[in-house]
C-alpha positions as CSV (number, residue, x, y, z in Angstrom):
1,M,-11.0,9.8,-2.9
2,T,-10.4,9.5,0.8
3,Y,-7.9,7.7,3.0
4,R,-10.8,5.3,3.9
5,D,-11.2,4.5,0.2
6,W,-7.5,3.4,0.1
7,L,-7.9,1.5,3.3
8,D,-10.8,-0.4,1.7
9,V,-8.5,-1.3,-1.2
10,F,-5.8,-2.6,1.2
11,I,-8.4,-4.7,3.0
12,A,-9.8,-6.1,-0.3
13,L,-6.4,-7.0,-1.7
14,G,-5.4,-8.5,1.7
15,A,-8.4,-10.8,1.4
16,D,-7.4,-11.7,-2.1
17,R,-10.3,-9.8,-3.7
18,V,-10.2,-7.6,-6.7
19,A,-9.8,-3.9,-6.0
20,T,-9.6,-0.9,-8.3
21,C,-8.2,2.6,-7.8
22,P,-10.6,4.8,-6.0
23,N,-9.4,7.8,-8.0
24,C,-9.3,6.6,-11.7
25,A,-10.6,3.0,-11.6
26,R,-8.0,2.1,-14.3
27,G,-4.6,1.1,-13.2
28,P,-3.2,-1.9,-11.4
29,I,-2.8,-1.3,-7.7
30,R,0.8,-1.7,-6.4
31,W,2.1,-1.8,-2.9
32,R,5.3,-1.9,-0.8
33,F,5.4,-3.0,2.9
34,A,8.0,-3.2,5.6
35,A,7.3,-5.2,8.8
36,N,8.7,-6.8,11.9
37,D,8.5,-10.6,12.4
38,D,5.0,-10.2,13.8
39,R,4.0,-8.6,10.4
40,I,3.0,-5.3,12.0
41,G,4.5,-2.5,9.9
42,F,4.0,0.3,7.4
43,G,3.7,0.7,3.7
44,V,2.3,2.5,0.7
45,I,-0.4,1.4,-1.7
46,W,-0.9,3.2,-5.0
47,C,-2.4,3.2,-8.5
48,E,0.2,2.6,-11.2
49,A,-1.9,4.6,-13.8
50,C,-2.6,7.8,-11.9
51,L,0.1,7.6,-9.1
52,K,-2.4,8.4,-6.4
53,G,-2.2,6.4,-3.2
54,A,-2.0,6.3,0.6
55,R,0.5,5.7,3.4
56,L,-0.4,3.0,5.8
57,S,1.2,2.8,9.2
58,R,1.0,0.4,12.2
59,V,-1.1,-2.1,10.2
60,R,-1.0,-5.9,10.3
61,I,0.3,-6.9,6.9
62,P,-1.6,-9.8,5.5
63,D,0.5,-12.9,4.7
64,R,-0.2,-12.6,0.9
65,F,1.9,-9.4,0.8
66,D,5.7,-9.7,0.7
67,T,7.5,-7.4,3.2
68,L,10.9,-6.0,3.7
69,P,12.5,-5.6,7.1
70,I,11.6,-2.4,8.8
71,S,15.3,-1.6,9.1
72,D,15.8,-1.6,5.3
73,I,14.3,1.8,4.6
74,E,16.6,2.4,1.6
75,E,15.4,-0.7,-0.2
76,F,11.8,0.2,0.7
77,S,12.2,3.7,-0.8
78,R,13.8,2.4,-4.0
79,G,10.6,0.5,-4.9
80,V,8.2,3.5,-4.5
81,P,7.6,6.0,-7.3
82,S,6.7,9.7,-6.7
83,I,3.1,9.3,-5.4
84,D,0.4,11.9,-4.7
85,F,-0.7,10.7,-1.3
86,V,-4.2,11.2,0.1
87,E,-4.1,12.7,3.6
88,D,-6.1,11.3,6.5
């Protein structure tokens, strides 16, 4: 499982395609994003079953994903469980 695997999941979900966890292939994929008005921002994407995932930064957030304002870091953090993040 690599960062690129998780990036592929993000791209697939952003294009409204089905994607599975690159680690366990079981759980639903969850996400949380924060962005400016131009939808450039950061976020996390993870598997709800195994709690593996990746941090994404300076990415264009596809319109299908809800976002929080970048300034609302407390709200952003409340929605993210303890995840084992893959490193670059």
